[in-house]
C-alpha positions in Angstrom: -54.9 -71.3 7.1 -57.7 -72.8 6.5 -58.0 -74.3 2.7 -61.9 -73.3 2.5 -60.8 -69.1 3.3 -58.0 -69.6 0.3 -60.0 -71.2 -2.1 -62.5 -68.6 -1.3 -60.0 -65.5 -1.9 -58.6 -67.5 -5.1 -62.2 -67.4 -6.3 -62.8 -63.9 -5.5 -59.5 -62.8 -7.2 -60.2 -64.9 -10.6 -63.7 -63.3 -10.9 -62.4 -59.9 -11.1 -59.9 -60.8 -13.8 -60.2 -59.4 -17.6 -60.7 -61.6 -20.4 -57.2 -61.0 -21.6 -55.6 -62.5 -18.3 -55.5 -59.0 -16.7 -56.8 -57.1 -13.4 -57.8 -53.5 -13.8 -56.1 -51.4 -16.9 -53.6 -53.5 -18.7 -50.7 -51.3 -18.8 -51.1 -50.6 -15.2 -50.1 -54.1 -14.4 -47.4 -53.1 -11.8 -48.8 -49.3 -11.1 -51.7 -50.1 -9.5 -50.4 -51.0 -6.7 -51.8 -54.2 -5.0 -55.0 -54.3 -7.4 -52.5 -54.5 -10.8 -52.4 -57.9 -11.8 -48.7 -58.4 -10.9 -49.7 -58.2 -7.1 -52.7 -60.3 -8.0 -50.4 -63.1 -9.3 -48.2 -62.7 -6.0 -51.4 -63.1 -4.0 -52.8 -66.4 -6.1 -49.0 -67.9 -5.4 -49.5 -66.8 -2.3 -52.7 -68.6 -1.5 -51.5 -71.7 -3.5 -53.5 -71.4 -6.1 -53.3 -74.2 -8.5 -51.3 -73.3 -11.4 -52.7 -76.0 -14.1 -56.1 -73.6 -14.0 -56.4 -71.9 -17.2 -57.0 -68.1 -15.5 -54.3 -68.1 -13.5 -51.8 -69.8 -17.0 -53.4 -66.7 -18.4 -52.5 -64.2 -16.2 -48.8 -65.8 -15.8 -48.9 -65.6 -19.8 -49.8 -62.0 -19.7 -47.2 -61.0 -17.0 -44.6 -62.9 -19.4 -45.7 -60.9 -22.5 -46.0 -57.4 -21.1 -43.4 -57.2 -18.2 -40.8 -59.1 -18.8 -37.7 -57.2 -20.7 -37.3 -59.3 -24.0 -33.5 -58.9 -24.0 -32.1 -59.6 -20.5 -35.3 -61.1 -18.7 -35.9 -58.9 -15.9 -39.3 -57.6 -15.2 -40.2 -54.2 -15.7 -43.0 -51.6 -14.2 -44.1 -50.8 -17.5 -44.4 -52.2 -21.3 -42.4 -51.2 -24.3 -45.4 -50.2 -26.4 -42.9 -50.7 -29.7 -41.1 -54.0 -29.0 -43.3 -55.6 -26.6 -42.5 -57.0 -23.8 -41.0 -54.7 -20.4 -39.4 -51.5 -20.7 -35.3 -52.2 -20.3 -35.1 -48.7 -18.7 -38.0 -49.7 -16.1 -36.8 -53.1 -15.1 -36.9 -53.4 -11.3 -35.1 -55.9 -8.5 -37.9 -56.2 -6.7 -40.4 -57.0 -9.6 -38.0 -59.1 -10.7 -37.4 -61.1 -7.6 -41.4 -61.3 -7.0 -42.2 -62.3 -10.2 -39.3 -65.3 -11.0 -40.9 -66.3 -7.1 -44.3 -66.2 -7.8 -44.3 -68.0 -11.5 -41.8 -70.7 -10.2 -44.4 -71.3 -7.5 -47.2 -71.6 -10.1 -45.3 -74.1 -12.0 -43.5 -72.3 -14.3 -39.6 -73.5 -13.0 -39.2 -75.0 -16.2 -39.8 -72.8 -19.0 -36.9 -70.7 -19.9 -38.5 -67.6 -19.4 -38.3 -68.0 -15.7 -34.9 -69.3 -16.3 -33.6 -65.6 -17.9 -35.5 -64.1 -14.9 -33.6 -65.9 -12.5 -30.2 -65.5 -14.6 -31.0 -61.6 -14.6 -31.2 -62.0 -10.8 -27.6 -63.7 -10.7 -26.3 -61.4 -13.0 -27.4 -58.3 -11.5 -28.7 -58.3 -8.0 -26.1 -56.8 -5.7 -25.1 -58.8 -2.8 -22.3 -56.6 -1.4 -24.1 -54.2 0.6 -22.0 -51.6 -0.9 -18.5 -52.8 -0.1 -17.9 -52.6 -3.9 -18.8 -49.2 -4.1 -21.9 -48.0 -6.0 -22.7 -49.7 -9.1 -22.9 -48.1 -12.3 -24.3 -48.7 -15.8 -27.7 -50.0 -17.0 -29.5 -51.3 -14.8 -27.9 -50.0 -11.9 -27.9 -46.2 -12.5 -31.7 -45.7 -12.2 -33.8 -45.6 -9.0 -31.4 -45.2 -6.4 -34.4 -46.6 -3.8 -33.6 -50.2 -6.0 -30.4 -50.0 -6.9 -28.7 -48.0 -3.8 -26.2 -49.9 -1.4 -27.4 -53.4 -2.0 -30.4 -53.9 -4.5 -34.0 -54.9 -2.7 -34.4 -58.4 -2.3 -38.3 -58.9 -2.2 -38.0 -61.9 -3.9 -40.6 -62.9 -1.3 -42.5 -66.0 -0.6 -43.1 -65.6 3.6 -43.5 -69.3 4.0 
């Protein structure tokens, strides 16, 4: 892809960012499919946006603050209102994989918070295609579509 159109798209995306670093309603960072903060961050990473740009850093920090579950390090669909971070009961593998990929691409690979996300993937993702039987216990006992025979591995990056 030509760099000039990419810069134009990155500029357009960043122009729509809220002061707090999010896009759209702050609490809809994941559920506003393809227009919420996590989706915009994935697109920015895919387009090769500059992770040193303060607006992008602000978006990364927003996601780490509101989506990353504090105890285990996975990324959740909603913020935990009382404790902050992501809700432990709503951590999902595809979001975790995508956030680990996007944040690494945007310069956070050495950040201990991102390392916790990587550790979460290593601990909870299923790689056995169901040979070992159904998984149970937290987080495997929720969201059959995410945790069924094998976990969703959308830790993207099409490059």
